[in-house]
DRENPA-3360 file (N, C-alpha, C; in nm, 2 decimals, always signed):
BEGIN
1 = MPLSGLDI = -2.25/-8.59/+1.31/-2.13/-8.63/+1.36/-2.12/-8.79/+1.37 ~ -1.98/-8.84/+1.34/-1.98/-8.99/+1.35/-1.98/-9.05/+1.51 ~ -2.05/-9.14/+1.49/-2.06/-9.22/+1.65/-1.94/-9.27/+1.68 ~ -1.92/-9.28/+1.82/-1.79/-9.32/+1.85/-1.81/-9.51/+1.88 ~ -1.73/-9.57/+1.90/-1.73/-9.74/+1.96/-1.82/-9.76/+2.07 ~ -1.80/-9.65/+2.16/-1.88/-9.67/+2.27/-2.04/-9.65/+2.26 ~ -2.05/-9.55/+2.15/-2.21/-9.50/+2.12/-2.26/-9.62/+2.06 ~ -2.20/-9.70/+1.98/-2.26/-9.81/+1.91/-2.27/-9.92/+1.96;
9 = FKLLPKTN = -2.18/-9.94/+2.07/-2.16/-10.07/+2.16/-2.29/-10.06/+2.25 ~ -2.35/-9.93/+2.27/-2.47/-9.91/+2.37/-2.59/-9.97/+2.27 ~ -2.60/-9.97/+2.14/-2.68/-10.01/+2.06/-2.71/-10.15/+2.02 ~ -2.58/-10.23/+2.08/-2.58/-10.38/+2.03/-2.63/-10.44/+2.12 ~ -2.67/-10.59/+2.11/-2.73/-10.66/+2.18/-2.65/-10.69/+2.32 ~ -2.51/-10.68/+2.30/-2.43/-10.72/+2.44/-2.42/-10.85/+2.48 ~ -2.45/-10.94/+2.40/-2.47/-11.09/+2.41/-2.33/-11.16/+2.40 ~ -2.24/-11.08/+2.32/-2.10/-11.16/+2.33/-2.12/-11.29/+2.24;
17 = CGDCGVPT = -2.22/-11.32/+2.16/-2.27/-11.46/+2.08/-2.15/-11.49/+1.98 ~ -2.08/-11.39/+1.92/-1.97/-11.43/+1.84/-2.01/-11.46/+1.71 ~ -2.19/-11.43/+1.67/-2.24/-11.48/+1.54/-2.19/-11.38/+1.42 ~ -2.11/-11.26/+1.47/-2.10/-11.17/+1.36/-1.93/-11.21/+1.31 ~ -1.88/-11.30/+1.38/-1.73/-11.33/+1.35/-1.63/-11.26/+1.45 ~ -1.71/-11.19/+1.55/-1.61/-11.11/+1.64/-1.64/-11.16/+1.76 ~ -1.54/-11.20/+1.86/-1.57/-11.22/+1.99/-1.67/-11.15/+2.07 ~ -1.65/-11.04/+2.08/-1.74/-10.95/+2.16/-1.81/-10.84/+2.09;
25 = CMAFAMKL = -1.91/-10.78/+2.16/-2.00/-10.70/+2.11/-1.93/-10.55/+2.10 ~ -1.82/-10.53/+2.20/-1.75/-10.42/+2.21/-1.63/-10.40/+2.07 ~ -1.58/-10.53/+2.06/-1.48/-10.53/+1.95/-1.57/-10.53/+1.83 ~ -1.69/-10.55/+1.80/-1.77/-10.55/+1.67/-1.79/-10.39/+1.69 ~ -1.82/-10.32/+1.77/-1.87/-10.19/+1.77/-1.74/-10.10/+1.72 ~ -1.63/-10.13/+1.78/-1.49/-10.07/+1.71/-1.49/-10.08/+1.58 ~ -1.55/-10.21/+1.53/-1.50/-10.23/+1.39/-1.60/-10.12/+1.30 ~ -1.73/-10.14/+1.34/-1.84/-10.06/+1.30/-1.77/-9.92/+1.28;
33 = AQKKAELS = -1.71/-9.87/+1.41/-1.66/-9.70/+1.42/-1.59/-9.69/+1.34 ~ -1.47/-9.80/+1.27/-1.37/-9.79/+1.21/-1.42/-9.81/+1.03 ~ -1.55/-9.85/+1.03/-1.60/-9.87/+0.90/-1.53/-10.01/+0.83 ~ -1.49/-10.09/+0.94/-1.42/-10.22/+0.89/-1.54/-10.32/+0.88 ~ -1.65/-10.29/+0.92/-1.76/-10.41/+0.94/-1.90/-10.33/+0.92 ~ -1.99/-10.41/+0.87/-2.13/-10.36/+0.86/-2.21/-10.42/+0.97 ~ -2.33/-10.34/+0.97/-2.42/-10.37/+1.10/-2.50/-10.50/+1.06 ~ -2.51/-10.53/+0.91/-2.59/-10.65/+0.88/-2.53/-10.77/+0.91;
41 = ECPHASEE = -2.40/-10.77/+0.94/-2.31/-10.88/+1.00/-2.36/-10.93/+1.14 ~ -2.44/-10.84/+1.21/-2.50/-10.88/+1.34/-2.64/-10.94/+1.32 ~ -2.67/-11.07/+1.31/-2.82/-11.10/+1.30/-2.90/-11.07/+1.42 ~ -2.86/-10.99/+1.52/-2.93/-10.98/+1.65/-2.97/-10.82/+1.67 ~ -2.92/-10.74/+1.55/-2.92/-10.61/+1.57/-3.08/-10.58/+1.59 ~ -3.14/-10.49/+1.67/-3.25/-10.45/+1.68/-3.30/-10.34/+1.59 ~ -3.42/-10.32/+1.55/-3.45/-10.19/+1.45/-3.39/-10.08/+1.51 ~ -3.40/-10.03/+1.62/-3.35/-9.91/+1.67/-3.21/-9.89/+1.62;
49 = AKETLGAA = -3.14/-9.98/+1.65/-2.99/-9.99/+1.59/-2.96/-9.95/+1.46 ~ -3.05/-10.03/+1.38/-3.03/-10.02/+1.22/-3.08/-9.87/+1.20 ~ -3.18/-9.82/+1.24/-3.24/-9.70/+1.21/-3.12/-9.59/+1.24 ~ -3.07/-9.59/+1.37/-2.96/-9.50/+1.42/-2.83/-9.49/+1.35 ~ -2.79/-9.63/+1.32/-2.66/-9.64/+1.26/-2.66/-9.61/+1.10 ~ -2.79/-9.64/+1.05/-2.83/-9.60/+0.93/-2.81/-9.46/+0.90 ~ -2.86/-9.38/+0.98/-2.86/-9.26/+0.99/-2.73/-9.16/+0.99 ~ -2.70/-9.22/+1.09/-2.53/-9.15/+1.12/-2.43/-9.21/+1.01;
57 = SEPPVRLV = -2.46/-9.30/+0.93/-2.34/-9.35/+0.81/-2.41/-9.28/+0.68 ~ -2.51/-9.22/+0.69/-2.55/-9.15/+0.56/-2.43/-9.06/+0.52 ~ -2.40/-9.04/+0.41/-2.33/-8.92/+0.36/-2.38/-8.79/+0.40 ~ -2.27/-8.69/+0.44/-2.30/-8.55/+0.51/-2.33/-8.48/+0.35 ~ -2.31/-8.49/+0.25/-2.36/-8.45/+0.14/-2.42/-8.54/+0.02 ~ -2.54/-8.49/-0.01/-2.62/-8.57/-0.10/-2.57/-8.58/-0.24 ~ -2.61/-8.68/-0.31/-2.55/-8.71/-0.46/-2.61/-8.62/-0.55 ~ -2.54/-8.55/-0.61/-2.60/-8.44/-0.71/-2.57/-8.48/-0.85;
65 = KIGRAHPL = -2.66/-8.49/-0.96/-2.65/-8.52/-1.08/-2.65/-8.37/-1.18 ~ -2.56/-8.38/-1.24/-2.56/-8.23/-1.33/-2.59/-8.29/-1.48 ~ -2.68/-8.29/-1.57/-2.70/-8.35/-1.67/-2.80/-8.47/-1.70 ~ -2.86/-8.49/-1.80/-2.95/-8.59/-1.81/-2.90/-8.68/-1.90 ~ -2.84/-8.70/-2.04/-2.83/-8.82/-2.11/-2.70/-8.85/-2.04 ~ -2.58/-8.80/-2.01/-2.48/-8.85/-1.94/-2.45/-8.75/-1.81 ~ -2.51/-8.80/-1.70/-2.52/-8.71/-1.59/-2.36/-8.71/-1.51 ~ -2.32/-8.61/-1.48/-2.20/-8.62/-1.40/-2.27/-8.63/-1.23;
73 = EIGNETVM = -2.20/-8.72/-1.18/-2.25/-8.74/-1.03/-2.13/-8.72/-0.93 ~ -2.18/-8.60/-0.85/-2.08/-8.56/-0.74/-2.13/-8.57/-0.61 ~ -2.05/-8.58/-0.52/-2.11/-8.55/-0.38/-2.13/-8.71/-0.32 ~ -2.20/-8.74/-0.20/-2.26/-8.86/-0.17/-2.10/-8.93/-0.10 ~ -2.04/-8.85/-0.07/-1.88/-8.88/+0.00/-1.88/-8.88/+0.14 ~ -1.83/-8.95/+0.21/-1.84/-9.00/+0.35/-1.70/-8.93/+0.42 ~ -1.62/-8.90/+0.35/-1.48/-8.83/+0.40/-1.44/-8.71/+0.34 ~ -1.37/-8.62/+0.40/-1.31/-8.50/+0.37/-1.20/-8.52/+0.25;
81 = FRHEKTFF = -1.09/-8.62/+0.30/-0.98/-8.64/+0.23/-0.97/-8.80/+0.19 ~ -0.91/-8.82/+0.05/-0.92/-8.97/+0.03/-0.87/-9.07/+0.08 ~ -0.73/-9.03/+0.17/-0.64/-9.12/+0.26/-0.75/-9.16/+0.38 ~ -0.85/-9.10/+0.41/-0.92/-9.14/+0.51/-1.01/-9.26/+0.50 ~ -1.06/-9.27/+0.35/-1.13/-9.39/+0.30/-1.12/-9.43/+0.15 ~ -1.19/-9.35/+0.09/-1.19/-9.34/-0.05/-1.29/-9.23/-0.10 ~ -1.26/-9.18/-0.23/-1.37/-9.10/-0.30/-1.45/-9.19/-0.39 ~ -1.57/-9.19/-0.41/-1.66/-9.27/-0.50/-1.67/-9.19/-0.62;
89 = HQTGIALQ = -1.67/-9.05/-0.63/-1.71/-8.99/-0.77/-1.59/-8.89/-0.78 ~ -1.55/-8.89/-0.91/-1.41/-8.81/-0.95/-1.47/-8.67/-0.99 ~ -1.37/-8.60/-0.95/-1.41/-8.46/-0.98/-1.47/-8.41/-1.14 ~ -1.56/-8.35/-1.16/-1.60/-8.30/-1.29/-1.50/-8.21/-1.34 ~ -1.50/-8.22/-1.49/-1.40/-8.14/-1.57/-1.52/-8.05/-1.66 ~ -1.50/-7.90/-1.65/-1.59/-7.86/-1.76/-1.52/-7.75/-1.82 ~ -1.57/-7.71/-1.95/-1.49/-7.64/-2.05/-1.59/-7.49/-2.05 ~ -1.53/-7.37/-2.06/-1.59/-7.26/-2.02/-1.62/-7.23/-2.16;
97 = LRTSEDEE = -1.75/-7.19/-2.21/-1.77/-7.11/-2.31/-1.85/-6.97/-2.31 ~ -1.80/-6.86/-2.37/-1.83/-6.75/-2.34/-1.93/-6.71/-2.45 ~ -2.06/-6.66/-2.41/-2.15/-6.59/-2.52/-2.10/-6.49/-2.60 ~ -1.99/-6.40/-2.56/-1.94/-6.29/-2.64/-1.86/-6.36/-2.76 ~ -1.83/-6.51/-2.77/-1.76/-6.57/-2.88/-1.84/-6.58/-2.99 ~ -1.78/-6.58/-3.11/-1.89/-6.61/-3.22/-1.93/-6.76/-3.26 ~ -2.05/-6.79/-3.33/-2.09/-6.92/-3.33/-1.98/-7.02/-3.39 ~ -1.87/-6.99/-3.49/-1.78/-7.06/-3.53/-1.69/-7.09/-3.41;
105 = QLLSKINE = -1.64/-7.01/-3.33/-1.56/-7.04/-3.21/-1.63/-7.16/-3.12 ~ -1.75/-7.13/-3.09/-1.80/-7.18/-3.01/-1.83/-7.34/-3.05 ~ -1.88/-7.35/-3.17/-1.91/-7.48/-3.27/-1.76/-7.56/-3.25 ~ -1.66/-7.50/-3.28/-1.52/-7.56/-3.29/-1.49/-7.61/-3.18 ~ -1.52/-7.55/-3.06/-1.50/-7.59/-2.91/-1.57/-7.72/-2.88 ~ -1.70/-7.73/-2.91/-1.80/-7.80/-2.86/-1.77/-7.93/-2.92 ~ -1.75/-7.93/-3.07/-1.69/-8.05/-3.15/-1.58/-8.10/-3.09 ~ -1.48/-8.01/-3.07/-1.35/-8.07/-3.03/-1.36/-8.16/-2.88;
113 = IENYKVER = -1.45/-8.11/-2.81/-1.44/-8.16/-2.67/-1.54/-8.27/-2.64 ~ -1.63/-8.28/-2.74/-1.75/-8.39/-2.72/-1.69/-8.51/-2.72 ~ -1.61/-8.55/-2.82/-1.53/-8.68/-2.82/-1.39/-8.68/-2.77 ~ -1.35/-8.59/-2.71/-1.22/-8.60/-2.64/-1.20/-8.66/-2.54 ~ -1.10/-8.78/-2.52/-1.08/-8.87/-2.44/-0.93/-8.90/-2.40 ~ -0.88/-8.91/-2.29/-0.75/-8.93/-2.26/-0.73/-9.07/-2.17 ~ -0.65/-9.16/-2.18/-0.66/-9.27/-2.08/-0.51/-9.25/-2.03 ~ -0.54/-9.24/-1.89/-0.40/-9.23/-1.81/-0.40/-9.31/-1.68;
121 = VGEELKTD = -0.32/-9.43/-1.67/-0.29/-9.53/-1.59/-0.44/-9.59/-1.58 ~ -0.46/-9.65/-1.71/-0.59/-9.72/-1.70/-0.73/-9.64/-1.69 ~ -0.72/-9.53/-1.66/-0.85/-9.42/-1.61/-0.86/-9.33/-1.73 ~ -0.98/-9.35/-1.77/-1.04/-9.23/-1.88/-1.06/-9.12/-1.84 ~ -1.02/-9.01/-1.86/-1.03/-8.88/-1.85/-1.09/-8.80/-1.96 ~ -1.21/-8.71/-1.93/-1.29/-8.64/-2.03/-1.35/-8.51/-1.98 ~ -1.37/-8.45/-2.06/-1.44/-8.33/-2.01/-1.60/-8.37/-2.00 ~ -1.64/-8.33/-1.88/-1.80/-8.38/-1.85/-1.89/-8.27/-1.88;
129 = LFFISHDS = -1.87/-8.14/-1.86/-1.97/-8.04/-1.87/-1.92/-7.90/-1.95 ~ -2.02/-7.83/-1.99/-1.99/-7.73/-2.04/-2.04/-7.59/-1.94 ~ -1.96/-7.50/-1.91/-1.99/-7.39/-1.84/-2.00/-7.29/-1.92 ~ -2.14/-7.24/-1.92/-2.15/-7.13/-2.03/-2.16/-6.98/-1.97 ~ -2.08/-6.89/-1.98/-2.07/-6.77/-1.90/-2.13/-6.66/-2.01 ~ -2.24/-6.61/-1.96/-2.29/-6.47/-2.03/-2.22/-6.35/-2.00 ~ -2.14/-6.33/-2.10/-2.05/-6.20/-2.06/-2.08/-6.09/-2.20 ~ -2.20/-6.12/-2.25/-2.24/-6.04/-2.37/-2.33/-5.95/-2.34;
137 = EEKDVFLK = -2.36/-5.83/-2.38/-2.47/-5.74/-2.39/-2.61/-5.76/-2.44 ~ -2.58/-5.87/-2.53/-2.69/-5.91/-2.60/-2.76/-6.02/-2.54 ~ -2.92/-5.99/-2.52/-2.99/-6.12/-2.45/-2.98/-6.23/-2.54 ~ -3.02/-6.21/-2.66/-3.04/-6.36/-2.73/-2.93/-6.44/-2.73 ~ -2.81/-6.39/-2.73/-2.68/-6.49/-2.76/-2.68/-6.56/-2.65 ~ -2.72/-6.56/-2.53/-2.73/-6.66/-2.43/-2.82/-6.78/-2.47 ~ -2.94/-6.77/-2.52/-3.02/-6.86/-2.55/-2.95/-6.94/-2.66 ~ -2.90/-6.86/-2.77/-2.85/-6.93/-2.89/-2.74/-7.01/-2.87;
145 = TLQLVKQN = -2.66/-6.96/-2.74/-2.54/-7.06/-2.70/-2.58/-7.19/-2.65 ~ -2.70/-7.18/-2.56/-2.75/-7.28/-2.50/-2.80/-7.39/-2.62 ~ -2.86/-7.32/-2.73/-2.92/-7.42/-2.82/-2.81/-7.48/-2.90 ~ -2.70/-7.42/-2.90/-2.59/-7.46/-2.99/-2.53/-7.59/-2.91 ~ -2.51/-7.57/-2.79/-2.47/-7.67/-2.70/-2.53/-7.79/-2.72 ~ -2.69/-7.78/-2.70/-2.78/-7.90/-2.69/-2.79/-7.97/-2.81 ~ -2.79/-7.89/-2.94/-2.77/-7.96/-3.04/-2.65/-8.03/-3.12 ~ -2.53/-8.01/-3.03/-2.42/-8.08/-3.06/-2.35/-8.16/-2.95;
153 = STKGIILD = -2.43/-8.15/-2.85/-2.36/-8.23/-2.73/-2.45/-8.30/-2.63 ~ -2.43/-8.41/-2.57/-2.52/-8.46/-2.48/-2.47/-8.44/-2.31 ~ -2.34/-8.35/-2.31/-2.29/-8.34/-2.20/-2.38/-8.21/-2.10 ~ -2.36/-8.25/-1.97/-2.42/-8.12/-1.88/-2.38/-8.00/-1.90 ~ -2.46/-7.91/-1.83/-2.44/-7.77/-1.84/-2.46/-7.71/-1.72 ~ -2.37/-7.61/-1.69/-2.35/-7.51/-1.58/-2.38/-7.37/-1.63 ~ -2.48/-7.30/-1.59/-2.52/-7.19/-1.65/-2.47/-7.05/-1.55 ~ -2.39/-6.98/-1.59/-2.32/-6.85/-1.55/-2.39/-6.72/-1.58;
161 = CPDKEILK = -2.50/-6.67/-1.53/-2.56/-6.54/-1.59/-2.59/-6.47/-1.48 ~ -2.53/-6.34/-1.47/-2.56/-6.24/-1.37/-2.70/-6.18/-1.35 ~ -2.76/-6.18/-1.49/-2.92/-6.13/-1.51/-2.99/-6.24/-1.47 ~ -3.06/-6.22/-1.38/-3.18/-6.35/-1.31/-3.27/-6.36/-1.43 ~ -3.32/-6.27/-1.50/-3.47/-6.28/-1.60/-3.39/-6.35/-1.70 ~ -3.26/-6.33/-1.77/-3.21/-6.43/-1.87/-3.19/-6.57/-1.84 ~ -3.15/-6.57/-1.71/-3.12/-6.71/-1.65/-3.23/-6.78/-1.65 ~ -3.32/-6.73/-1.59/-3.46/-6.79/-1.60/-3.51/-6.86/-1.73;
169 = EGLDWLRD = -3.52/-6.75/-1.83/-3.53/-6.80/-1.97/-3.43/-6.93/-2.01 ~ -3.32/-6.91/-1.98/-3.22/-7.06/-2.01/-3.26/-7.15/-1.94 ~ -3.30/-7.15/-1.82/-3.35/-7.26/-1.71/-3.49/-7.31/-1.78 ~ -3.59/-7.22/-1.81/-3.70/-7.27/-1.89/-3.68/-7.35/-2.01 ~ -3.57/-7.29/-2.07/-3.53/-7.40/-2.21/-3.46/-7.54/-2.18 ~ -3.41/-7.55/-2.05/-3.32/-7.66/-2.01/-3.39/-7.71/-1.91 ~ -3.53/-7.71/-1.89/-3.61/-7.76/-1.77/-3.58/-7.91/-1.73 ~ -3.58/-7.98/-1.85/-3.57/-8.14/-1.82/-3.42/-8.21/-1.86;
177 = EQPAIFLE = -3.33/-8.08/-1.86/-3.19/-8.14/-1.86/-3.09/-8.15/-1.75 ~ -3.16/-8.12/-1.63/-3.08/-8.09/-1.50/-2.98/-8.03/-1.49 ~ -2.97/-7.90/-1.53/-2.85/-7.81/-1.53/-2.80/-7.77/-1.40 ~ -2.70/-7.71/-1.39/-2.66/-7.64/-1.27/-2.64/-7.48/-1.27 ~ -2.66/-7.42/-1.17/-2.64/-7.27/-1.16/-2.53/-7.22/-1.09 ~ -2.43/-7.14/-1.16/-2.32/-7.10/-1.10/-2.36/-6.97/-1.02 ~ -2.35/-6.93/-0.90/-2.36/-6.82/-0.85/-2.24/-6.77/-0.76 ~ -2.20/-6.64/-0.82/-2.07/-6.57/-0.75/-2.11/-6.51/-0.63;
185 = EEVTDKDI = -2.23/-6.47/-0.61/-2.27/-6.38/-0.52/-2.34/-6.47/-0.41 ~ -2.38/-6.41/-0.30/-2.44/-6.49/-0.20/-2.54/-6.55/-0.24 ~ -2.58/-6.67/-0.19/-2.72/-6.73/-0.22/-2.83/-6.67/-0.15 ~ -2.93/-6.66/-0.21/-3.06/-6.59/-0.16/-3.19/-6.71/-0.19 ~ -3.28/-6.69/-0.09/-3.41/-6.76/-0.11/-3.48/-6.77/-0.26 ~ -3.45/-6.67/-0.34/-3.50/-6.66/-0.46/-3.42/-6.76/-0.56 ~ -3.28/-6.74/-0.54/-3.20/-6.84/-0.59/-3.24/-6.99/-0.58 ~ -3.26/-7.03/-0.45/-3.28/-7.15/-0.42/-3.44/-7.21/-0.46;
193 = ELAKNHNA = -3.53/-7.11/-0.47/-3.67/-7.14/-0.54/-3.65/-7.14/-0.69 ~ -3.58/-7.09/-0.75/-3.55/-7.08/-0.89/-3.51/-7.22/-0.93 ~ -3.40/-7.26/-0.85/-3.33/-7.40/-0.87/-3.44/-7.48/-0.88 ~ -3.50/-7.48/-0.74/-3.61/-7.60/-0.71/-3.72/-7.61/-0.83 ~ -3.74/-7.49/-0.88/-3.85/-7.49/-0.98/-3.82/-7.53/-1.12 ~ -3.69/-7.54/-1.14/-3.64/-7.60/-1.27/-3.55/-7.69/-1.26 ~ -3.56/-7.77/-1.13/-3.48/-7.92/-1.17/-3.33/-7.88/-1.17 ~ -3.30/-7.80/-1.11/-3.12/-7.75/-1.12/-3.06/-7.75/-0.99;
201 = SLVLTAHS = -2.95/-7.76/-1.00/-2.84/-7.76/-0.90/-2.79/-7.65/-0.87 ~ -2.73/-7.59/-0.75/-2.68/-7.46/-0.73/-2.53/-7.49/-0.71 ~ -2.43/-7.40/-0.77/-2.29/-7.42/-0.75/-2.26/-7.31/-0.66 ~ -2.21/-7.32/-0.54/-2.18/-7.20/-0.44/-2.03/-7.19/-0.46 ~ -1.97/-7.06/-0.44/-1.85/-7.03/-0.41/-1.83/-6.96/-0.28 ~ -1.69/-7.00/-0.23/-1.66/-6.89/-0.08/-1.52/-6.93/-0.05 ~ -1.46/-6.84/+0.02/-1.33/-6.83/+0.05/-1.27/-6.96/+0.16 ~ -1.38/-7.03/+0.22/-1.32/-7.10/+0.32/-1.46/-7.20/+0.34;
209 = FDDLARP = -1.44/-7.31/+0.40/-1.55/-7.38/+0.45/-1.64/-7.34/+0.54 ~ -1.59/-7.24/+0.64/-1.66/-7.17/+0.74/-1.76/-7.06/+0.64 ~ -1.71/-7.02/+0.56/-1.80/-6.90/+0.48/-1.90/-7.00/+0.42 ~ -1.86/-7.10/+0.34/-1.97/-7.18/+0.27/-2.08/-7.23/+0.35 ~ -2.06/-7.26/+0.50/-2.14/-7.30/+0.59/-2.24/-7.19/+0.65 ~ -2.18/-7.08/+0.64/-2.26/-6.96/+0.71/-2.40/-6.94/+0.63 ~ -2.50/-6.93/+0.75/-2.64/-6.93/+0.66/-2.67/-6.77/+0.64;
% end
């Protein structure tokens, strides 16, 4: 929970020295609460204040990286809505590949997307990831699709595979690639352990923020 101006004021020296460029410690505390100043501007701040304010200012969501060669970075944001401050990482865009598609279709999509870029208002937009959905009854095509993507692209990969044994084989093959695992069902301790053991991220789905936060 963010600290109020009064909470921050209690941690400051209360000398009103003005060395921070603000006449009073209370005024400086209000600027800190509004994210319009940094604690480093106060040369007399105690270690306790630095530790407390540092912990309070940490983003509520950690930085998550998907992919190795050209990782997509998401999270590490400090606000829910852009107008409150800003977003530091843009939303990732993924192209879905289904394992039921034949190799020619898959290769065509991979090659088309690999170098596709669009510039809009000075900003470069591109596809960041491949979302691989295993919708085939054949076990081997999942690994073959992964191999096809890895041989022809350096983009990150999200795995969508309801069969946990097949999923594990795919993760073993992508162990050094920092993939992500898409879960349509509720997350379990086994899912978390699987992701940790394979240096992978978990993608969760929910109908609301409350549902997402529910243990």
